[in-house]
C-alpha positions, 0 to 999 in steps of 0.5 A: 089647456084645451087645444084648438078645434076646426068646425069640420071636426065638430060636425058629428054629434051623437044624433048624427051630422050637423048642417055644415058651416064650413063652405069654402070661400072663393079663392083670393078673397083675402088677396084683393083680386076679387075686391070687396064684393067677392069677399062679402058674397063668398064669406056670407054664404056659410053665415046666412045658411047657419041653422038655429042650433049650430052654435049650441051644437058646436059649443057642446061638442067643444066642451065634450072634447075639451077643445077650443073652437077655431072658425074655418070661415074667418081664420086668424090670418091675413085673409080676415084682415084685408082684401086689397092690401097686405098686412102692413105689420105682423099681427099676432092673433091671440085669445083673450086668455093670452092677452090678459089675466081674468078676461071677461065678456061683459063687466058691469053691463055693456055701455058706451065707455066700453067702446074705444076705437082702434086702428080702423076707420069704423067709427060709424059702426062704433057709434051704432054700438053706442046707441045699441047699449042704450036699448037693453032689450035689443042689446041682449038680442044682438049680444047674448049675455049668457057667454063667458070666459069662465063658465063653459068656456070653449073659445066660441061666441055668437052675435045676432044680426039682421041680413035684410031690412023691413020697413019700420025704422026712421032716422034724423040728420042735423046735422044728422039725428038717427033713430030706429024703430025696432018693433018689426025686427021679426020681419027681417032675416036674423043671422047668428054669426059664430066666431072664435075669440082669436083677436088681432094684436100687436105688442100684446095690445088689441089692434082694433076696437077695445074696451076701456077695461083691458080685460073686457072683450064684448065690443072687440068680439062684436066688431069681429063678428061684424067684420066676418059678416062683411068679409074682412076688417078692412071692409068696415073702413068707412060707412054710415051709422044707419047701415049698422043700425039696420043690421042691429034692428032689421029696419030701414032708415030715414034722414032729417037735415036739421036746417030742413027738418019739419016743424014738428021734428021734436015731436017726431023724436019724442014719439020715436023715443017713446017707442024704444027707438035708437037715436044718434047724430053726426056733423059734417066738418073738415079737419080744419074746422075741428081744429079752429 
């Protein structure tokens, strides 16, 4: 059985040193003393500085040494879970092979039914993922499909996210419709977020996002990569779907309230769809109204 590897161990290759991705984080980012912003800033530093070939080099080194990757910048402990509170229950971090038999990254293609919300208030993020699955070209950019738990498995995965926006994305509100033009993503700054596949569990069940199929893990791993980009899982509690859309596309967003929408709103939406846009909607109601 392969053992675990810290990225610091995998920095040396036959060609020499690999650019380091093991910058230490600011002390106390997980304990809440610095708050959410210090957590985001300190954790983002090593991510944004990652070089293009770092994933390939780390992956290759793990395979050569028959070891599993362990992410030093997003470790399997409390600092990666919460920034303002202590863990309410004891979570156990497990790799998919420890959770179930025959784990798979993607089964039968990534689709909306693969996204089941867990014990985290990040439905806004999951809605953006659901939209992402409808644009296969963009989906394959954000989620490289050549990753596997079978062939060349080394406990390391990566996802591509945009860290800054460029002006080419529109959104509708309709309560709210959102749609994102993606043709100008190249003007953004794409970040390759590298993670290990250790996931928080309780009673051998995933605590946060999971797939409808117990042995499929792409959605849980994408959520982990996004949590790393923001500093912790808790940092994903509460948000707007447009935020995640911007990170998936490198664009900016625009809202349309249906009650105040322009007369040619359907023409605008049709044009957006023709250009390969993402689109979503939401309503603003109270729990009481939903129960009526």
